[in-house]
C-alpha positions in Angstrom: 28.3 -32.3 -21.1 26.4 -29.0 -21.6 28.0 -25.7 -20.4 26.7 -24.5 -17.0 24.4 -21.5 -17.2 26.1 -18.1 -16.8 25.0 -16.3 -13.7 25.7 -12.7 -12.6 25.4 -12.1 -8.8 25.0 -8.3 -8.4 26.1 -8.0 -4.8 28.2 -9.9 -2.2 26.2 -12.7 -0.6 27.0 -15.0 2.4 30.0 -17.2 1.7 28.0 -20.4 1.9 25.6 -19.1 -0.8 28.3 -17.9 -3.1 30.1 -21.3 -2.8 27.0 -23.2 -3.8 26.4 -20.8 -6.7 29.9 -21.3 -7.9 29.6 -25.1 -7.8 26.3 -25.1 -9.8 26.7 -22.2 -12.2 29.3 -20.3 -14.2 29.0 -17.5 -11.7 30.4 -14.0 -11.8 30.4 -12.2 -8.4 30.6 -8.5 -7.7 33.7 -8.4 -5.5 33.6 -4.6 -5.1 30.1 -5.0 -3.7 29.0 -1.7 -5.2 25.6 -1.2 -6.8 25.7 -1.7 -10.5 24.7 1.0 -12.9 21.7 0.7 -15.3 24.1 0.5 -18.2 26.0 -2.4 -16.7 22.7 -4.2 -15.8 21.4 -3.6 -19.3 24.6 -5.1 -20.8 24.4 -8.0 -18.5 21.1 -9.1 -19.8 22.8 -9.8 -23.2 25.7 -11.8 -21.6 24.2 -13.9 -18.8 21.5 -16.6 -18.7 20.5 -15.5 -15.2 20.9 -12.5 -12.9 20.6 -12.6 -9.2 19.6 -9.1 -8.2 19.0 -7.2 -4.9 16.9 -4.2 -3.9 19.8 -1.9 -4.9 19.4 -2.9 -8.6 16.8 -0.8 -10.4 15.6 -3.1 -13.2 13.3 -0.8 -15.1 12.0 -0.8 -18.7 15.3 0.8 -20.0 17.4 -1.9 -18.4 15.1 -4.5 -19.9 14.9 -3.0 -23.3 16.4 -5.9 -25.3 14.8 -7.4 -28.4 16.3 -10.8 -27.5 18.0 -10.8 -24.1 20.1 -13.8 -23.2 18.8 -13.6 -19.6 15.8 -15.8 -19.0 15.4 -15.4 -15.2 16.0 -12.6 -12.7 16.2 -14.3 -9.3 15.8 -11.5 -6.8 17.5 -11.8 -3.4 14.9 -10.3 -1.2 11.1 -10.5 -0.6 10.4 -7.1 -2.1 10.4 -6.7 -5.9 9.2 -3.1 -6.4 12.5 -2.2 -8.0 11.8 -4.6 -10.9 9.4 -3.6 -13.7 7.5 -6.9 -13.9 5.5 -5.9 -16.9 8.7 -5.1 -18.9 10.2 -8.3 -17.7 7.2 -10.3 -18.9 7.3 -8.5 -22.3 11.0 -9.6 -22.5 10.0 -13.1 -21.5 12.2 -13.0 -18.4 10.9 -14.8 -15.4 11.2 -13.0 -12.0 11.3 -14.6 -8.6 11.8 -13.5 -5.0 12.6 -14.9 -1.6 9.5 -14.8 0.6 8.9 -16.4 4.0 12.5 -16.5 5.2 12.8 -13.0 6.7 10.0 -13.3 9.2 11.9 -13.9 12.5 14.7 -11.5 11.7 12.4 -8.6 10.7 10.0 -9.2 13.7 13.0 -9.2 16.0 14.1 -5.8 14.5 10.6 -4.4 14.9 10.7 -5.2 18.6 14.2 -3.7 18.9 13.0 -0.5 17.3 10.0 -0.3 19.6 12.2 -0.7 22.7 15.0 1.6 21.4 12.6 4.4 20.5 10.5 4.1 23.6 13.5 4.0 26.0 15.4 6.7 24.1 18.3 4.3 23.5 19.6 6.2 20.5 19.8 9.5 22.3 21.6 7.8 25.2 24.2 6.1 23.1 24.9 9.3 21.1 25.3 11.3 24.3 27.6 8.8 25.8 29.8 8.4 22.8 30.1 12.1 22.4 31.3 12.4 26.0 28.2 14.3 27.1 26.9 11.9 29.7 26.7 13.8 33.0 26.3 10.7 35.1 23.2 9.1 36.5 20.3 11.2 37.8 16.6 10.5 38.3 15.3 12.5 35.4 18.0 11.7 32.8 16.6 10.5 29.4 13.4 9.1 31.0 11.5 7.1 28.4 8.4 4.9 28.5 7.8 1.2 29.0 6.1 -0.9 26.3 5.0 -3.5 28.8 1.2 -3.8 29.0 0.8 -1.2 26.3 -1.2 -1.4 23.0 0.5 -2.3 19.8 -1.2 -1.4 16.5 -0.2 -3.2 13.3 -0.9 -1.9 9.9 -0.8 -5.1 7.8 -1.2 -8.6 9.3 1.0 -10.9 7.3 3.6 -13.3 8.6 6.0 -10.6 9.9 3.3 -8.7 11.6 1.9 -11.8 13.2 5.4 -12.8 14.4 5.9 -9.3 15.8 2.5 -9.6 17.6 3.5 -12.9 19.2 6.8 -11.4 20.5 5.1 -8.3 21.8 2.3 -10.1 23.5 4.4 -13.0 24.9 7.4 -10.9 25.9 5.7 -7.7 27.0 2.1 -8.5 27.6 1.0 -6.0 24.9 -2.5 -5.8 23.6 -2.6 -6.4 19.9 -4.8 -4.5 17.4 -4.4 -4.6 13.7 -5.9 -3.3 10.4 -5.5 -4.7 6.9 -7.3 -4.7 3.6 -8.6 -8.2 4.3 -9.6 -9.2 7.8 -7.8 -12.4 9.0 -9.8 -15.5 9.7 -11.2 -15.9 13.3 -8.8 -18.7 14.1 -5.8 -16.6 13.0 -7.0 -13.7 15.2 -7.4 -16.1 18.1 -4.0 -17.6 17.5 -2.3 -14.2 17.8 -4.8 -12.7 20.3 -5.3 -9.9 17.8 -8.3 -7.6 17.4 -9.2 -6.2 14.0 -9.8 -2.4 13.6 -11.6 -1.1 10.6 -9.2 1.7 9.6 -5.7 2.9 10.0 -7.1 6.2 11.3 -9.0 4.4 14.1 -5.9 2.3 14.9 -3.6 5.3 15.2 -5.8 6.8 17.8 -5.9 3.7 19.9 -2.4 2.4 20.1 0.8 3.3 22.0 3.0 1.8 19.3 2.1 1.8 15.6 4.1 -0.7 13.5 4.0 -0.9 9.7 3.9 -4.2 7.9 2.6 -3.5 4.4 4.2 -3.8 0.9 5.4 -0.8 -1.1 3.6 0.5 -4.2 1.0 3.0 -5.2 -1.6 1.6 -2.8 0.5 2.3 0.3 2.5 5.3 -0.9 2.6 7.8 2.0 -0.1 5.8 3.9 1.3 7.5 7.0 0.9 11.1 6.2 0.4 14.3 8.2 -3.3 13.5 8.7 -2.6 10.0 10.1 0.2 11.3 12.3 -2.2 13.9 13.8 -4.4 10.9 14.9 -1.6 9.4 16.9 -1.1 9.9 20.6 1.5 12.5 21.6 3.6 9.9 23.4 3.1 7.2 20.7 6.0 5.4 18.9 5.9 4.8 15.1 8.0 1.8 13.8 8.7 1.0 10.1 10.4 -2.2 9.0 8.3 -2.4 5.8 9.1 0.1 3.0 10.3 3.7 3.2 7.7 4.9 0.7 4.9 4.1 3.2 5.8 7.2 5.3 5.7 10.8 4.2 9.1 11.6 5.8 8.7 15.3 5.8 5.4 15.0 7.7 7.0 12.6 10.1 10.0 14.8 10.8 7.7 17.7 11.5 5.6 15.6 13.9 8.7 14.5 15.7 10.3 17.9 15.9 7.1 19.5 17.1 6.5 16.8 19.7 3.2 15.7 18.2 4.3 12.1 18.5 6.8 10.7 21.0 9.3 8.9 18.9 10.0 6.8 15.8 12.1 3.8 15.0 12.9 3.4 11.3 14.8 0.8 9.3 13.8 1.8 5.8 13.7 5.1 3.9 12.1 6.4 0.7 15.3 7.6 -0.9 17.7 5.1 0.6 20.6 5.0 1.0 20.0 8.8 1.4 18.0 9.8 4.5 16.1 13.0 4.7 18.2 15.6 6.6 15.1 16.5 8.6 14.9 13.0 10.0 18.6 12.9 10.7 18.1 16.0 12.9 15.4 14.4 15.0 16.8 13.3 18.4 13.7 11.2 19.0 14.2 9.1 16.0 16.1 5.8 16.0 17.5 5.3 12.5 18.9 1.9 11.3 20.4 1.2 7.9 18.0 -1.4 6.5 19.0 -4.2 8.8 15.6 -6.0 8.9 16.9 -9.3 7.4 20.5 -8.8 8.6 21.1 -12.0 10.4 23.4 -14.7 9.0 20.5 -17.2 9.3 18.1 -15.0 7.3 20.6 -13.8 4.7 21.8 -17.4 4.1 18.2 -18.7 3.8 17.5 -15.9 1.3 20.4 -17.1 -0.8 19.3 -20.7 -0.7 15.9 -19.6 -1.9 17.5 -17.8 -4.8 19.3 -21.1 -5.6 16.1 -23.1 -5.4 14.5 -20.8 -8.0 17.5 -20.9 -10.3 17.8 -24.7 -10.0 14.1 -25.2 -10.7 14.2 -22.9 -13.7 17.2 -24.6 -15.4 15.7 -28.0 -14.6 12.5 -27.0 -16.4 10.5 -27.3 -13.3 7.8 -24.8 -11.8 9.4 -21.9 -10.0 8.8 -21.9 -6.3 8.6 -18.1 -5.9 7.6 -16.7 -9.3 6.3 -13.1 -9.2 6.4 -12.4 -13.0 
């Protein structure tokens, strides 16, 4: 019987996922659950047949600089793969996969949570109460805004954006506008009662809540900049569950501090886990630590998708989710 492929799993995963990995592979797990250094990752490519990475692993050209790496597949745990140099991986003849389509419900739920928390000033209220500063109920205390019947603008209109639209419309009667590089088919727009807007600038002027649902990368870097923020309504809410690099955080902090927009709800940051001090100082910002997929259902499904890609690779079958 041939030896099982050696697998390095770079971060702790749900127990059910790790158990199945241990059954199928000669798996090494990161019990300390700390991000691995580039040197460690570089060395791992010479020791393991497969590496299951996460967004905290920077797999750049230096890490991939092997003449003949043992690793033949990097199975990424997560939908995003901007942290992996796909060109360098291809040059090293290492396949790269991701885990799409299993984060939709969890991330859409979090987008709604951020809309509500930011609009209703929930973060401010909790901080005040925990600090012992709640003076008791009175009519003008931390008065926020309702999202019921308001207009939601979506930048990007993929699965997560569409699921967010359905929840916003069905639960709160919101009007749905969206913009994207490619307009959706008429039947898709009809299914989600969504109206296309030609530009992000036009969308920003027309909505009460602006929610971001675009991938990271050069094309979307600082898409939300000072100019776009100036287009938003003074009481509008900005929500980001996509990628931190989509927002110019200095410009956002200035807009929040100066009251040029009402509030923001963020789950992702450009330099995470570091968060810009200017954002931390904004009382009208709800800041979460990248919890978009943090449900046991979604995180387990992500792991099973990693396993499906690994199993297909070592069986010599087409990869379900190949990105390089």
